[in-house]
C-alpha positions in Angstrom: 0.0 0.0 0.0 1.3 3.4 -0.9 1.8 5.7 1.9 0.6 9.3 1.3 2.8 12.1 2.1 -0.1 14.5 2.6 0.0 16.0 6.1 -3.3 16.1 8.0 -4.3 19.1 9.9 -3.6 18.7 13.6 -6.6 18.5 15.9 -7.5 21.8 17.6 -6.3 22.3 21.1 -8.6 23.3 23.9 -7.3 26.9 23.6 -7.8 27.2 19.8 -11.3 25.6 19.9 -12.6 28.2 22.4 -11.1 31.2 20.5 -13.1 33.2 17.9 -12.4 32.4 14.3 -10.5 35.0 12.3 -12.9 36.0 9.5 -11.5 38.4 7.0 -14.7 39.0 5.1 -16.0 42.5 5.9 -19.7 41.5 5.3 -21.7 41.4 8.5 -22.4 38.0 9.8 -25.2 36.3 11.9 -27.4 38.7 13.8 -25.7 41.8 12.4 -26.6 40.6 8.9 -30.2 40.2 10.0 -30.4 43.7 11.3 -28.8 45.2 8.1 -31.3 43.2 5.9 -34.2 44.5 8.0 -32.9 48.1 7.7 -32.8 47.8 3.9 -36.3 46.4 3.8 -37.5 49.3 5.9 -35.8 51.8 3.7 -37.3 50.3 0.6 -40.8 50.3 2.2 -40.4 54.0 3.1 -39.3 54.8 -0.4 -42.5 53.3 -1.8 -44.8 54.8 0.8 -43.2 58.3 0.7 -41.6 58.8 -2.7 -39.3 61.8 -3.1 -39.1 62.0 -6.8 -42.7 62.4 -7.8 -43.6 65.5 -9.8 -47.2 66.2 -8.7 -49.6 65.7 -5.8 -51.7 63.6 -8.2 -49.0 60.9 -8.3 -49.0 60.9 -4.5 -52.7 60.3 -4.5 -52.3 57.5 -7.0 -49.6 55.9 -4.8 -51.9 56.1 -1.7 -54.7 54.6 -3.8 -52.8 51.3 -3.8 -53.9 50.9 -0.2 -57.3 52.6 -0.4 -59.2 54.6 -3.1 -57.9 58.1 -3.0 -58.9 61.0 -5.3 -58.1 64.6 -5.6 -60.9 67.1 -5.4 -60.2 67.9 -9.1 -60.7 64.2 -10.0 -64.0 64.1 -8.1 -65.3 67.2 -9.9 -64.5 65.6 -13.2 -66.7 62.7 -12.4 -70.5 62.8 -13.1 -72.1 60.8 -10.3 -75.7 59.9 -10.5 -78.0 62.1 -8.3 -79.6 60.6 -5.2 -82.2 58.1 -6.3 -85.1 57.3 -3.9 -87.1 54.1 -3.7 -90.8 54.4 -3.0 -91.8 53.8 0.6 -95.6 53.2 0.8 -96.0 55.3 -2.3 -93.8 58.2 -1.0 -90.2 59.1 -2.0 -87.6 61.1 -0.1 -86.9 58.5 2.6 -85.0 55.4 1.2 -81.9 56.1 -0.9 -80.7 53.6 -3.5 -77.2 52.3 -2.7 -77.2 53.6 0.9 -77.2 51.8 4.2 -80.3 52.7 6.1 -81.2 51.6 9.6 -84.9 51.3 10.7 -85.4 51.1 14.5 -88.4 50.8 16.8 -89.3 49.4 20.1 -90.0 45.6 19.9 -93.3 44.5 18.5 -94.2 47.9 17.0 -94.4 46.4 13.5 -91.0 47.3 11.9 -90.8 43.9 10.2 -94.4 44.4 8.8 -93.4 47.8 7.4 -90.2 46.5 5.9 -91.9 43.5 4.3 -94.5 45.7 2.7 -91.7 48.0 1.4 -90.0 44.9 0.1 -93.2 43.8 -1.7 -93.5 47.3 -3.2 -89.9 47.2 -4.4 -90.3 43.7 -5.8 -93.3 44.7 -7.8 -91.2 47.4 -9.4 -88.7 44.8 -10.6 -86.1 44.9 -7.8 -84.6 41.7 -6.4 -84.6 41.6 -2.6 -82.9 39.3 -0.1 -84.3 39.3 3.5 -81.8 37.8 6.0 -84.1 37.1 9.0 -83.9 35.9 12.6 -87.6 34.7 12.5 -88.7 31.1 11.9 -90.4 29.8 8.8 -93.8 29.5 10.6 -93.9 33.3 11.1 -93.1 33.9 7.5 -95.7 31.4 6.3 -98.4 33.5 8.1 -97.0 36.9 6.9 -96.7 36.1 3.2 -100.3 34.8 3.0 -101.6 38.2 3.8 -101.0 39.8 0.5 -99.9 39.3 -3.1 -96.5 40.2 -4.5 -93.9 39.1 -7.0 -92.7 36.2 -4.9 -89.9 35.3 -7.4 -88.2 38.6 -6.6 -88.0 38.2 -2.8 -85.8 35.6 -1.1 -85.9 34.7 2.6 -82.7 33.5 4.2 -83.1 32.0 7.7 -79.8 33.0 9.2 -80.2 33.0 13.0 -76.9 31.9 14.4 -75.2 32.0 11.0 -73.4 35.4 11.3 -70.3 34.1 9.4 -72.2 33.7 6.1 -73.7 37.2 5.9 -70.8 39.0 4.3 -70.4 36.3 1.7 -74.2 36.4 1.0 -74.1 40.1 0.3 -71.1 39.7 -2.1 -72.5 36.8 -4.0 -76.3 37.2 -4.1 -78.0 38.5 -7.3 -80.3 40.7 -5.1 -79.7 44.4 -5.3 -81.4 45.1 -1.9 -80.4 43.4 1.2 -82.5 43.5 4.4 -81.0 42.2 7.8 -83.6 41.7 10.5 -82.4 42.2 13.1 -78.8 43.4 13.4 -78.4 42.1 17.0 -79.6 38.6 16.4 -78.4 37.9 12.8 -74.9 39.4 13.2 -74.4 38.1 16.8 -73.7 41.4 18.6 -72.8 40.5 22.1 -72.6 44.0 23.6 -74.6 46.6 21.6 -73.3 49.3 23.9 -69.7 48.6 22.8 -68.9 51.1 20.0 -65.8 49.2 19.0 -67.8 45.9 18.6 -70.5 47.7 16.6 -67.9 49.1 14.2 -66.0 45.8 14.0 -69.2 43.8 13.2 -71.0 46.3 10.9 -68.1 47.7 8.9 -67.3 44.6 6.9 -71.1 44.2 6.1 -71.5 47.8 5.0 -68.2 47.6 3.0 -69.4 44.5 1.2 -72.7 46.2 0.3 -70.9 49.3 -1.1 -68.3 47.3 -3.0 -71.1 45.3 -4.7 -73.5 48.3 -5.3 -76.1 46.9 -2.9 -78.8 48.8 -1.0 -78.5 47.7 2.6 -81.4 48.0 5.1 -80.7 47.1 8.7 -83.4 46.6 11.4 -82.6 47.3 15.0 -84.4 48.1 18.3 -84.9 51.5 19.9 -85.1 52.5 23.5 -88.5 52.4 25.3 -88.5 56.1 25.6 -87.7 56.6 22.0 -86.0 59.8 20.7 -85.4 61.9 17.6 -82.5 62.2 15.1 -81.1 58.8 16.0 -81.2 59.3 19.7 -83.8 56.6 20.1 -81.6 53.8 18.8 -80.7 51.4 21.6 -77.0 50.8 22.1 -73.8 52.8 21.3 -73.7 55.9 19.1 -71.7 54.0 16.5 -75.0 52.6 15.1 -76.0 56.0 14.0 -72.5 57.0 12.9 -71.8 54.1 10.7 -75.0 54.2 8.6 -76.0 56.7 5.9 -79.5 57.2 7.2 -81.5 56.3 10.3 -85.3 56.0 10.5 -87.2 55.6 13.7 -90.7 54.2 14.0 -92.7 55.6 16.9 -96.3 55.0 18.1 -98.8 57.9 18.3 -100.7 58.5 21.5 -104.3 57.2 21.5 -103.9 55.9 17.9 -102.8 52.3 18.1 -102.9 51.7 14.4 -100.7 54.6 13.5 -97.0 55.1 13.5 -94.7 58.1 13.0 -91.6 57.8 10.7 -88.8 60.3 11.4 -85.1 60.2 11.0 -81.8 61.7 10.0 -79.6 61.3 6.9 -76.5 62.5 5.2 -77.0 65.3 2.6 -80.8 65.7 2.9 -83.5 66.5 5.3 -85.8 63.5 5.9 -89.5 64.3 6.1 -91.7 63.1 9.0 -94.6 60.9 7.9 -97.5 59.1 9.5 -98.7 55.8 8.3 -101.5 53.5 9.5 -102.7 49.9 9.1 -106.1 49.5 7.2 -108.6 46.8 8.1 -107.1 44.5 5.5 -103.7 44.8 7.1 -102.2 47.0 4.4 -100.1 50.0 5.5 -100.5 53.4 3.9 -99.1 56.9 4.4 -101.8 59.3 5.7 -99.7 62.5 5.7 -97.2 64.5 7.8 -97.8 65.6 11.4 -98.2 69.1 10.1 -101.0 68.0 7.7 -102.9 66.3 10.5 -102.9 69.1 13.0 -106.4 70.2 14.1 -106.1 73.5 12.2 -105.1 71.8 9.0 -108.0 69.3 9.3 -110.5 72.1 9.9 -109.2 73.9 6.8 -109.6 70.7 4.7 -113.0 70.0 6.1 -114.3 73.5 4.9 -113.2 72.6 1.3 -115.3 69.4 1.5 -118.5 70.7 3.0 -121.3 72.4 1.0 -125.0 73.2 1.5 -126.0 69.5 1.7 -125.8 67.4 4.8 -122.9 64.9 5.0 -122.1 62.3 7.6 -118.7 62.1 9.3 -117.9 59.0 7.4 -118.7 60.6 4.1 -116.5 63.6 4.9 -113.7 61.3 6.0 -113.7 59.4 2.7 -113.1 62.6 0.8 -110.2 63.9 2.9 -106.6 63.6 1.8 -104.6 63.1 3.9 -107.1 61.3 6.1 -107.1 62.1 9.8 -108.1 59.7 12.5 -111.9 59.5 13.2 -111.4 61.1 16.6 -109.4 63.9 15.1 -111.9 64.5 12.4 -114.8 64.5 15.0 -112.9 67.0 17.1 -112.3 69.3 14.1 -116.0 69.2 13.1 -117.2 69.8 16.6 -114.9 72.8 17.0 -116.1 74.3 13.7 -119.7 73.8 14.7 -119.0 75.4 18.1 -117.4 78.4 16.4 -120.5 78.6 14.2 -118.6 78.0 11.0 -120.7 74.9 10.1 -124.0 73.4 11.1 -124.5 70.1 12.9 -127.5 67.8 12.9 -128.6 67.3 15.7 -128.0 70.9 16.9 -124.8 71.6 18.8 -127.0 73.3 21.5 -128.5 69.8 22.2 -125.1 68.6 23.4 -123.6 65.1 22.9 -126.0 62.5 21.5 -124.4 59.1 21.7 -125.6 56.6 19.2 -126.9 59.3 16.8 -125.3 59.7 13.4 -124.0 63.3 13.1 -124.4 65.2 9.9 -122.7 68.4 8.9 -122.9 71.2 6.3 -121.7 74.7 5.7 -123.3 77.4 7.9 -126.6 78.7 6.6 -126.5 82.2 5.3 -129.5 83.0 7.5 -127.4 82.7 10.6 -128.1 80.8 13.8 -128.5 77.1 14.1 -130.6 75.2 11.5 -132.2 71.8 11.7 -133.7 71.5 8.2 
């Protein structure tokens, strides 16, 4: 066997093994290299976020737009956005805006779902596709949908109690252009509706999904027992009012159990106050504004209806638009008769006559009470 003359390196001694190696390379090693690499990454990130070689503010806006849509005022002025488009609400416009997020609130069991369902039927009949995401069971909806006719193919009912994780995806993928969530607390699983941070965290993705997909979003929520105006009646934190585009409150009217008052607040326009009522067949209809139904306004309208012939209270009521409540109309007629502006049969001087059908006509030119 040939013996090699190559010399092997001697094994390190205890002293040389514990000493640091002599590295001539000037590049940083180990943890120092990690720090330098991080510094370079940070410098590159800052160069992208805050460029120093751009020639106009417009380029800056474009760069910021990589993270979120950003426009200069000049760019916005060049656009021609569509004007506000209102959907019909019980035959009236000026309340529900297309493409906005609107919250309807009322004290429990005041009929907000009934109102929203009739609005949905009205919108469906106009050709809109609606998806109602509900907390209620099928049995309740079976009863509700049998009360009236509508374009059933244009309304979908999603039973989503306890399924909050699917709502955002539903909004993004559904063919419906109008989404109704009834109610926010139950469907979206709000644990503490007084926590503004939780309200924003839960609602912001839902609203963003609606905006990104050009959907009109209607949220149903509860209001405090004492109610309120301009959003103050909404139960829970103020973030409910702040995050939506419009808020509509439904309130009862004293001594008028079948009537409700709609009032609210919105961005960009003044929302009107309207009164609606439920007819004997269960249909809801607008009867006018509070101003229209004041006693003085009712008296003025009555005088345009009356003539020289006797008319019953019911006959007068059928001719009035907007129609006041029966008690309000009776009060207006009685006051006009007391002021001797109209005649009553039987005579006002005979006092109240329970069970008798009152009739009314314009005051006789002869003066005094007449009974002909």
